Biopython code that builds the backbone (N, CA, C, O; Angstrom):
import numpy as np
from Bio.PDB.StructureBuilder import StructureBuilder

atoms = [
    (1, "MET", "N", (47.292, 10.482, -25.090)),
    (1, "MET", "CA", (47.478, 9.605, -23.544)),
    (1, "MET", "C", (46.207, 10.024, -22.714)),
    (1, "MET", "O", (45.371, 9.374, -22.087)),
    (2, "ILE", "N", (46.331, 10.935, -22.879)),
    (2, "ILE", "CA", (44.637, 11.729, -22.177)),
    (2, "ILE", "C", (43.232, 11.263, -22.562)),
    (2, "ILE", "O", (42.254, 11.194, -21.818)),
    (3, "SER", "N", (43.320, 10.931, -23.975)),
    (3, "SER", "CA", (42.275, 10.417, -24.466)),
    (3, "SER", "C", (42.179, 8.650, -23.933)),
    (3, "SER", "O", (41.193, 7.921, -23.823)),
    (4, "PHE", "N", (43.063, 8.489, -23.780)),
    (4, "PHE", "CA", (43.154, 6.602, -23.263)),
    (4, "PHE", "C", (42.910, 6.941, -22.020)),
    (4, "PHE", "O", (41.894, 6.306, -21.736)),
    (5, "LEU", "N", (43.293, 7.685, -20.918)),
    (5, "LEU", "CA", (42.722, 7.735, -19.688)),
    (5, "LEU", "C", (41.302, 7.893, -19.428)),
    (5, "LEU", "O", (40.590, 7.348, -18.584)),
    (6, "PHE", "N", (40.971, 8.961, -20.545)),
    (6, "PHE", "CA", (39.451, 8.929, -20.413)),
    (6, "PHE", "C", (38.523, 7.980, -20.736)),
    (6, "PHE", "O", (37.386, 7.917, -20.268)),
    (7, "LEU", "N", (39.095, 7.114, -21.674)),
    (7, "LEU", "CA", (38.206, 5.975, -22.251)),
    (7, "LEU", "C", (38.220, 5.147, -21.254)),
    (7, "LEU", "O", (37.129, 4.760, -20.836)),
    (8, "MET", "N", (39.325, 4.713, -20.686)),
    (8, "MET", "CA", (39.578, 3.677, -19.709)),
    (8, "MET", "C", (38.625, 3.900, -18.428)),
    (8, "MET", "O", (38.228, 2.938, -17.772)),
    (9, "LEU", "N", (38.313, 5.118, -18.142)),
    (9, "LEU", "CA", (37.786, 5.893, -17.158)),
    (9, "LEU", "C", (36.236, 5.443, -17.240)),
    (9, "LEU", "O", (35.588, 4.936, -16.324)),
    (10, "LEU", "N", (35.781, 5.748, -18.566)),
    (10, "LEU", "CA", (34.574, 5.592, -19.100)),
    (10, "LEU", "C", (34.407, 4.068, -19.077)),
    (10, "LEU", "O", (33.308, 3.641, -18.723)),
    (11, "TYR", "N", (35.373, 3.195, -19.414)),
    (11, "TYR", "CA", (34.885, 1.729, -19.576)),
    (11, "TYR", "C", (34.646, 1.467, -18.075)),
    (11, "TYR", "O", (33.577, 0.953, -17.748)),
    (12, "PHE", "N", (35.457, 1.746, -17.247)),
    (12, "PHE", "CA", (35.272, 1.028, -15.635)),
    (12, "PHE", "C", (34.420, 1.885, -14.853)),
    (12, "PHE", "O", (34.398, 1.690, -13.638)),
    (13, "LEU", "N", (33.572, 2.988, -15.448)),
    (13, "LEU", "CA", (32.790, 3.776, -14.711)),
    (13, "LEU", "C", (31.608, 2.850, -13.803)),
    (13, "LEU", "O", (31.217, 3.129, -12.670)),
    (14, "PRO", "N", (31.302, 2.027, -14.398)),
    (14, "PRO", "CA", (29.934, 1.138, -13.635)),
    (14, "PRO", "C", (31.022, 0.736, -12.529)),
    (14, "PRO", "O", (30.672, 1.153, -11.425)),
    (15, "ALA", "N", (32.188, 0.075, -12.507)),
    (15, "ALA", "CA", (32.823, -0.450, -11.400)),
    (15, "ALA", "C", (33.113, 0.603, -10.251)),
    (15, "ALA", "O", (32.917, 0.287, -9.077)),
    (16, "ILE", "N", (33.548, 1.770, -10.577)),
    (16, "ILE", "CA", (33.839, 2.954, -9.902)),
    (16, "ILE", "C", (32.610, 3.377, -9.130)),
    (16, "ILE", "O", (32.742, 3.566, -7.921)),
    (17, "LEU", "N", (31.591, 3.523, -9.620)),
    (17, "LEU", "CA", (30.311, 3.820, -8.891)),
    (17, "LEU", "C", (29.909, 2.610, -8.206)),
    (17, "LEU", "O", (29.252, 2.875, -7.199)),
    (18, "GLY", "N", (30.086, 1.323, -8.416)),
    (18, "GLY", "CA", (29.673, 0.053, -7.526)),
    (18, "GLY", "C", (30.648, -0.059, -6.654)),
    (18, "GLY", "O", (30.547, -1.115, -6.030)),
    (19, "ARG", "N", (31.766, 0.735, -6.272)),
    (19, "ARG", "CA", (33.016, 0.131, -5.539)),
    (19, "ARG", "C", (32.502, -0.207, -3.601)),
    (19, "ARG", "O", (33.116, -0.976, -2.862)),
    (20, "ASP", "N", (31.325, 0.577, -3.223)),
    (20, "ASP", "CA", (30.767, 0.788, -1.894)),
    (20, "ASP", "C", (29.913, -0.341, -2.027)),
    (20, "ASP", "O", (29.593, -0.928, -0.993)),
    (21, "LYS", "N", (29.494, -0.743, -3.116)),
    (21, "LYS", "CA", (27.957, -1.863, -2.815)),
    (21, "LYS", "C", (28.513, -3.232, -2.293)),
    (21, "LYS", "O", (29.720, -3.477, -2.303)),
    (22, "SER", "N", (27.523, -4.150, -1.815)),
    (22, "SER", "CA", (27.886, -5.548, -1.194)),
    (22, "SER", "C", (28.396, -6.050, -2.477)),
    (22, "SER", "O", (29.363, -6.797, -2.330)),
    (23, "ASP", "N", (28.061, -5.876, -3.582)),
    (23, "ASP", "CA", (28.165, -6.741, -4.867)),
    (23, "ASP", "C", (29.195, -6.026, -5.733)),
    (23, "ASP", "O", (29.059, -6.144, -6.951)),
    (24, "ALA", "N", (30.240, -5.278, -5.248)),
    (24, "ALA", "CA", (31.246, -4.665, -5.746)),
    (24, "ALA", "C", (32.234, -5.753, -6.808)),
    (24, "ALA", "O", (32.617, -5.390, -7.920)),
    (25, "THR", "N", (32.526, -7.062, -6.239)),
    (25, "THR", "CA", (33.287, -7.932, -6.892)),
    (25, "THR", "C", (32.606, -8.400, -8.605)),
    (25, "THR", "O", (33.163, -8.605, -9.684)),
    (26, "GLY", "N", (30.992, -8.428, -8.104)),
    (26, "GLY", "CA", (30.371, -9.123, -9.200)),
    (26, "GLY", "C", (30.165, -7.968, -10.280)),
    (26, "GLY", "O", (30.153, -8.336, -11.454)),
    (27, "ILE", "N", (29.999, -6.596, -10.006)),
    (27, "ILE", "CA", (30.010, -5.478, -10.850)),
    (27, "ILE", "C", (31.409, -5.425, -11.597)),
    (27, "ILE", "O", (31.555, -5.398, -12.819)),
    (28, "PHE", "N", (32.330, -5.417, -10.713)),
    (28, "PHE", "CA", (33.652, -5.254, -11.697)),
    (28, "PHE", "C", (33.937, -6.535, -12.481)),
    (28, "PHE", "O", (34.548, -6.407, -13.543)),
    (29, "LEU", "N", (33.539, -7.842, -12.053)),
    (29, "LEU", "CA", (34.194, -8.852, -12.998)),
    (29, "LEU", "C", (33.086, -8.790, -14.315)),
    (29, "LEU", "O", (33.525, -9.253, -15.368)),
    (30, "LEU", "N", (31.865, -8.323, -14.329)),
    (30, "LEU", "CA", (31.013, -8.323, -15.322)),
    (30, "LEU", "C", (31.464, -7.101, -15.992)),
    (30, "LEU", "O", (31.487, -7.245, -17.214)),
    (31, "ASN", "N", (31.826, -5.956, -15.588)),
    (31, "ASN", "CA", (32.558, -4.944, -16.357)),
    (31, "ASN", "C", (33.644, -5.306, -16.861)),
    (31, "ASN", "O", (33.758, -4.806, -17.980)),
    (32, "LEU", "N", (34.527, -5.952, -16.574)),
    (32, "LEU", "CA", (35.567, -6.205, -17.154)),
    (32, "LEU", "C", (35.727, -7.443, -18.024)),
    (32, "LEU", "O", (36.768, -7.568, -18.670)),
    (33, "PHE", "N", (34.814, -8.326, -18.084)),
    (33, "PHE", "CA", (34.759, -9.249, -18.905)),
    (33, "PHE", "C", (33.633, -9.358, -20.234)),
    (33, "PHE", "O", (33.791, -10.003, -21.270)),
    (34, "LEU", "N", (32.568, -8.590, -19.875)),
    (34, "LEU", "CA", (31.720, -8.345, -20.409)),
    (34, "LEU", "C", (31.288, -6.889, -20.882)),
    (34, "LEU", "O", (30.351, -6.761, -21.670)),
    (35, "GLY", "N", (32.002, -5.772, -20.376)),
    (35, "GLY", "CA", (32.128, -4.180, -20.875)),
    (35, "GLY", "C", (32.378, -3.893, -21.848)),
    (35, "GLY", "O", (31.977, -2.765, -22.134)),
    (36, "TRP", "N", (33.058, -4.552, -22.824)),
    (36, "TRP", "CA", (33.375, -4.266, -24.243)),
    (36, "TRP", "C", (32.481, -4.180, -25.237)),
    (36, "TRP", "O", (32.516, -3.550, -26.294)),
    (37, "THR", "N", (31.190, -5.315, -24.488)),
    (37, "THR", "CA", (30.053, -5.263, -25.443)),
    (37, "THR", "C", (29.149, -4.318, -24.776)),
    (37, "THR", "O", (29.301, -4.202, -23.560)),
    (38, "LEU", "N", (28.268, -3.646, -25.327)),
    (38, "LEU", "CA", (27.155, -2.459, -24.785)),
    (38, "LEU", "C", (26.207, -3.409, -23.885)),
    (38, "LEU", "O", (26.089, -3.134, -22.691)),
    (39, "VAL", "N", (25.706, -4.230, -24.289)),
    (39, "VAL", "CA", (24.715, -4.961, -23.128)),
    (39, "VAL", "C", (25.367, -5.235, -21.651)),
    (39, "VAL", "O", (24.748, -5.196, -20.588)),
    (40, "GLY", "N", (26.869, -5.544, -21.839)),
    (40, "GLY", "CA", (27.472, -5.855, -20.894)),
    (40, "GLY", "C", (27.785, -4.630, -19.918)),
    (40, "GLY", "O", (27.844, -4.751, -18.695)),
    (41, "TRP", "N", (27.934, -3.704, -20.456)),
    (41, "TRP", "CA", (28.424, -2.345, -20.037)),
    (41, "TRP", "C", (27.352, -1.915, -19.437)),
    (41, "TRP", "O", (27.462, -1.538, -18.270)),
    (42, "VAL", "N", (26.085, -1.874, -20.091)),
    (42, "VAL", "CA", (24.726, -1.322, -19.458)),
    (42, "VAL", "C", (24.247, -1.913, -18.206)),
    (42, "VAL", "O", (23.696, -1.260, -17.320)),
    (43, "ALA", "N", (24.484, -3.208, -18.163)),
    (43, "ALA", "CA", (23.957, -4.314, -17.243)),
    (43, "ALA", "C", (24.921, -3.881, -16.072)),
    (43, "ALA", "O", (24.376, -3.703, -14.982)),
    (44, "ALA", "N", (26.248, -3.694, -16.154)),
    (44, "ALA", "CA", (26.993, -3.343, -14.971)),
    (44, "ALA", "C", (26.620, -2.211, -14.695)),
    (44, "ALA", "O", (26.467, -2.270, -13.475)),
    (45, "PHE", "N", (26.329, -1.059, -15.061)),
    (45, "PHE", "CA", (26.335, 0.006, -14.890)),
    (45, "PHE", "C", (25.058, 0.213, -14.252)),
    (45, "PHE", "O", (25.034, 0.805, -13.173)),
    (46, "ILE", "N", (23.798, -0.277, -14.882)),
    (46, "ILE", "CA", (22.611, -0.655, -13.896)),
    (46, "ILE", "C", (22.669, -1.322, -12.490)),
    (46, "ILE", "O", (21.981, -1.024, -11.513)),
    (47, "TRP", "N", (23.387, -2.044, -12.559)),
    (47, "TRP", "CA", (23.826, -2.861, -11.213)),
    (47, "TRP", "C", (24.481, -2.120, -10.591)),
    (47, "TRP", "O", (24.387, -2.281, -9.374)),
    (48, "ALA", "N", (25.282, -1.165, -10.999)),
    (48, "ALA", "CA", (26.069, -0.536, -9.952)),
    (48, "ALA", "C", (25.108, 0.832, -9.513)),
    (48, "ALA", "O", (25.218, 1.157, -8.331)),
    (49, "ILE", "N", (24.493, 1.379, -10.076)),
    (49, "ILE", "CA", (23.646, 2.473, -9.683)),
    (49, "ILE", "C", (22.144, 1.880, -8.777)),
    (49, "ILE", "O", (21.566, 2.535, -7.909)),
    (50, "ALA", "N", (21.836, 0.812, -9.148)),
    (50, "ALA", "CA", (20.652, 0.257, -8.076)),
    (50, "ALA", "C", (20.743, 0.194, -6.741)),
    (50, "ALA", "O", (21.834, -0.272, -6.410)),
    (51, "SER", "N", (20.155, 0.428, -5.973)),
    (51, "SER", "CA", (20.181, 0.703, -4.659)),
    (51, "SER", "C", (20.136, -1.075, -4.084)),
    (51, "SER", "O", (19.491, -1.973, -4.626)),
    (52, "ASP", "N", (21.011, -1.200, -2.867)),
    (52, "ASP", "CA", (21.010, -2.579, -2.591)),
    (52, "ASP", "C", (19.748, -2.543, -1.698)),
    (52, "ASP", "O", (19.121, -1.543, -1.347)),
    (53, "ARG", "N", (19.499, -3.879, -1.393)),
    (53, "ARG", "CA", (18.193, -4.204, -0.817)),
    (53, "ARG", "C", (18.356, -3.498, 0.665)),
    (53, "ARG", "O", (19.386, -3.184, 1.262)),
    (54, "PRO", "N", (16.889, -3.350, 1.069)),
    (54, "PRO", "CA", (17.084, -2.701, 2.403)),
    (54, "PRO", "C", (17.179, -3.583, 3.615)),
    (54, "PRO", "O", (16.536, -4.631, 3.675)),
    (55, "HIS", "N", (17.858, -3.235, 4.448)),
    (55, "HIS", "CA", (18.234, -3.600, 5.777)),
    (55, "HIS", "C", (16.957, -3.545, 6.650)),
    (55, "HIS", "O", (16.705, -2.496, 7.243)),
    (56, "TYR", "N", (16.234, -4.486, 6.750)),
    (56, "TYR", "CA", (14.899, -4.260, 8.074)),
    (56, "TYR", "C", (15.546, -4.134, 9.213)),
    (56, "TYR", "O", (16.432, -4.820, 9.722)),
    (57, "VAL", "N", (14.810, -2.841, 9.674)),
    (57, "VAL", "CA", (15.170, -2.956, 11.488)),
    (57, "VAL", "C", (14.430, -3.518, 12.008)),
    (57, "VAL", "O", (13.369, -3.779, 11.439)),
    (58, "ARG", "N", (14.663, -3.909, 13.215)),
    (58, "ARG", "CA", (13.813, -4.800, 14.102)),
    (58, "ARG", "C", (13.307, -3.855, 15.130)),
    (58, "ARG", "O", (14.158, -3.248, 15.779)),
    (59, "TYR", "N", (12.225, -3.668, 15.343)),
    (59, "TYR", "CA", (11.693, -2.808, 16.297)),
    (59, "TYR", "C", (11.378, -3.248, 17.582)),
    (59, "TYR", "O", (10.821, -4.340, 17.696)),
    (60, "VAL", "N", (11.699, -2.433, 18.792)),
    (60, "VAL", "CA", (11.678, -3.368, 20.317)),
    (60, "VAL", "C", (10.618, -1.894, 20.694)),
    (60, "VAL", "O", (10.640, -0.696, 20.413)),
    (61, "PRO", "N", (9.836, -2.725, 21.400)),
    (61, "PRO", "CA", (8.615, -2.009, 21.782)),
    (61, "PRO", "C", (9.311, -0.964, 22.939)),
    (61, "PRO", "O", (10.187, -1.484, 23.631)),
    (62, "VAL", "N", (9.053, 0.184, 23.151)),
    (62, "VAL", "CA", (8.908, 0.885, 24.308)),
    (62, "VAL", "C", (8.580, 0.743, 25.652)),
    (62, "VAL", "O", (7.372, 0.555, 25.796)),
    (63, "SER", "N", (9.332, 0.767, 26.881)),
    (63, "SER", "CA", (8.209, 0.658, 27.886)),
    (63, "SER", "C", (7.423, 1.491, 27.999)),
    (63, "SER", "O", (7.345, 2.394, 27.165)),
    (64, "ALA", "N", (6.607, 1.418, 29.081)),
    (64, "ALA", "CA", (5.669, 2.167, 29.611)),
    (64, "ALA", "C", (6.259, 3.493, 30.860)),
    (64, "ALA", "O", (5.555, 4.437, 31.220)),
    (65, "GLY", "N", (7.368, 3.286, 31.229)),
    (65, "GLY", "CA", (7.551, 4.011, 32.047)),
    (65, "GLY", "C", (7.875, 5.821, 31.226)),
    (65, "GLY", "O", (7.486, 6.326, 30.173)),
    (66, "HIS", "N", (8.763, 6.321, 32.369)),
    (66, "HIS", "CA", (9.095, 7.660, 32.034)),
    (66, "HIS", "C", (10.754, 7.973, 32.225)),
    (66, "HIS", "O", (11.419, 7.397, 33.085)),
    (67, "PHE", "N", (11.201, 8.767, 31.482)),
    (67, "PHE", "CA", (12.470, 9.420, 32.094)),
    (67, "PHE", "C", (12.581, 10.662, 32.733)),
    (67, "PHE", "O", (11.979, 11.697, 32.445)),
    (68, "CYS", "N", (13.463, 10.462, 33.693)),
    (68, "CYS", "CA", (13.478, 11.804, 34.379)),
    (68, "CYS", "C", (14.319, 12.835, 33.727)),
    (68, "CYS", "O", (15.372, 12.446, 33.222)),
    (69, "SER", "N", (14.030, 14.019, 33.667)),
    (69, "SER", "CA", (14.627, 15.215, 32.905)),
    (69, "SER", "C", (15.720, 15.501, 33.745)),
    (69, "SER", "O", (16.568, 16.215, 33.209)),
    (70, "GLN", "N", (15.923, 15.199, 34.759)),
    (70, "GLN", "CA", (17.303, 15.906, 35.343)),
    (70, "GLN", "C", (18.487, 14.761, 35.258)),
    (70, "GLN", "O", (19.610, 15.006, 34.820)),
    (71, "CYS", "N", (18.051, 13.434, 35.759)),
    (71, "CYS", "CA", (19.061, 12.198, 35.506)),
    (71, "CYS", "C", (19.226, 11.284, 34.742)),
    (71, "CYS", "O", (20.236, 10.611, 34.536)),
    (72, "GLY", "N", (17.943, 11.223, 34.173)),
    (72, "GLY", "CA", (17.799, 10.478, 32.662)),
    (72, "GLY", "C", (17.513, 9.016, 33.013)),
    (72, "GLY", "O", (17.748, 8.167, 32.153)),
    (73, "THR", "N", (16.983, 8.618, 34.309)),
    (73, "THR", "CA", (16.752, 7.167, 34.834)),
    (73, "THR", "C", (15.519, 7.054, 34.614)),
    (73, "THR", "O", (14.774, 7.988, 34.911)),
    (74, "LEU", "N", (15.059, 5.971, 34.086)),
    (74, "LEU", "CA", (14.058, 5.291, 33.775)),
    (74, "LEU", "C", (13.199, 4.895, 34.884)),
    (74, "LEU", "O", (13.594, 3.934, 35.544)),
    (75, "GLY", "N", (11.857, 5.570, 35.291)),
    (75, "GLY", "CA", (11.098, 5.250, 36.262)),
    (75, "GLY", "C", (9.404, 4.613, 35.678)),
    (75, "GLY", "O", (8.905, 4.598, 34.552)),
    (76, "PRO", "N", (8.982, 4.231, 36.765)),
    (76, "PRO", "CA", (7.658, 3.157, 36.373)),
    (76, "PRO", "C", (6.668, 4.137, 35.868)),
    (76, "PRO", "O", (6.728, 5.343, 36.105)),
    (77, "ALA", "N", (5.819, 3.598, 35.211)),
    (77, "ALA", "CA", (4.807, 4.504, 34.713)),
    (77, "ALA", "C", (4.041, 5.383, 35.535)),
    (77, "ALA", "O", (3.888, 6.538, 35.136)),
    (78, "GLY", "N", (3.618, 5.086, 36.439)),
    (78, "GLY", "CA", (2.505, 5.842, 37.352)),
    (78, "GLY", "C", (3.295, 6.900, 38.449)),
    (78, "GLY", "O", (2.711, 7.664, 39.218)),
    (79, "ALA", "N", (4.626, 6.755, 38.330)),
    (79, "ALA", "CA", (5.509, 7.645, 39.327)),
    (79, "ALA", "C", (5.498, 9.031, 38.929)),
    (79, "ALA", "O", (5.796, 9.411, 37.797)),
    (80, "HIS", "N", (5.145, 9.785, 39.889)),
    (80, "HIS", "CA", (5.419, 11.087, 39.821)),
    (80, "HIS", "C", (6.714, 12.051, 39.985)),
    (80, "HIS", "O", (7.045, 13.068, 39.376)),
    (81, "PHE", "N", (7.361, 11.277, 41.128)),
    (81, "PHE", "CA", (8.740, 11.574, 41.317)),
    (81, "PHE", "C", (9.939, 10.966, 40.811)),
    (81, "PHE", "O", (9.706, 9.773, 40.612)),
    (82, "CYS", "N", (11.013, 11.242, 40.543)),
    (82, "CYS", "CA", (11.922, 10.113, 40.130)),
    (82, "CYS", "C", (12.893, 9.401, 41.425)),
    (82, "CYS", "O", (13.462, 10.032, 42.316)),
    (83, "GLY", "N", (12.887, 7.984, 41.237)),
    (83, "GLY", "CA", (13.323, 7.135, 42.395)),
    (83, "GLY", "C", (14.942, 7.471, 42.454)),
    (83, "GLY", "O", (15.494, 6.932, 43.413)),
    (84, "ALA", "N", (15.812, 8.271, 41.598)),
    (84, "ALA", "CA", (16.987, 8.374, 41.675)),
    (84, "ALA", "C", (17.350, 9.490, 42.294)),
    (84, "ALA", "O", (18.266, 9.486, 43.117)),
    (85, "CYS", "N", (16.664, 10.592, 41.964)),
    (85, "CYS", "CA", (17.039, 11.962, 42.296)),
    (85, "CYS", "C", (16.201, 12.607, 43.149)),
    (85, "CYS", "O", (16.582, 13.458, 43.952)),
    (86, "GLY", "N", (14.797, 12.153, 42.981)),
    (86, "GLY", "CA", (13.731, 12.779, 43.959)),
    (86, "GLY", "C", (13.098, 13.816, 43.358)),
    (86, "GLY", "O", (12.155, 14.288, 43.994)),
    (87, "ARG", "N", (13.381, 14.348, 42.207)),
    (87, "ARG", "CA", (12.683, 15.354, 41.550)),
    (87, "ARG", "C", (11.251, 15.090, 40.675)),
    (87, "ARG", "O", (10.920, 13.909, 40.779)),
    (88, "SER", "N", (10.449, 15.774, 39.959)),
    (88, "SER", "CA", (9.422, 15.446, 39.642)),
    (88, "SER", "C", (9.683, 15.138, 38.146)),
    (88, "SER", "O", (10.463, 15.840, 37.502)),
    (89, "VAL", "N", (9.058, 14.132, 37.617)),
    (89, "VAL", "CA", (9.118, 13.492, 36.728)),
    (89, "VAL", "C", (8.161, 14.134, 35.351)),
    (89, "VAL", "O", (8.131, 13.523, 34.282)),
]
sb = StructureBuilder()
sb.init_structure("model")
sb.init_model(0)
sb.init_chain("A")
sb.init_seg("    ")
for serial, (resi, resn, name, xyz) in enumerate(atoms, 1):
    if name == "N":
        sb.init_residue(resn, " ", resi, " ")
    sb.init_atom(name, np.array(xyz, "f"), 0.0, 1.0, " ", f" {name:<3s}", serial, name[0])
structure = sb.get_structure()
C-alpha cells in the first residue's frame, strides 16, 4: 500500500510542483493523460519547473522634488524649507 502511494506521488510529481503556476491545469492534464509515457512525464516535469514568463514592470519617472524628513510631504525641487511643517528639507 505504501509503495502504491509512493508511485502515485512520483507519477503526479509534475502536477504537484506546478500547482502554483499560471498553466497548472495544462500541466495536470498533460501529466494525467500522457504521464504514463516517459516523454509525457518528462515534458510535464520540465513545464512544471520552468519559470513563468516575467511580468514587466512599468516604470514611472520620479519627480524632481524633495521629501521632507519630518512630515514626508513632497516639496518643489529648489525649496530649502518644507511648505507643510516649515523645517529644512
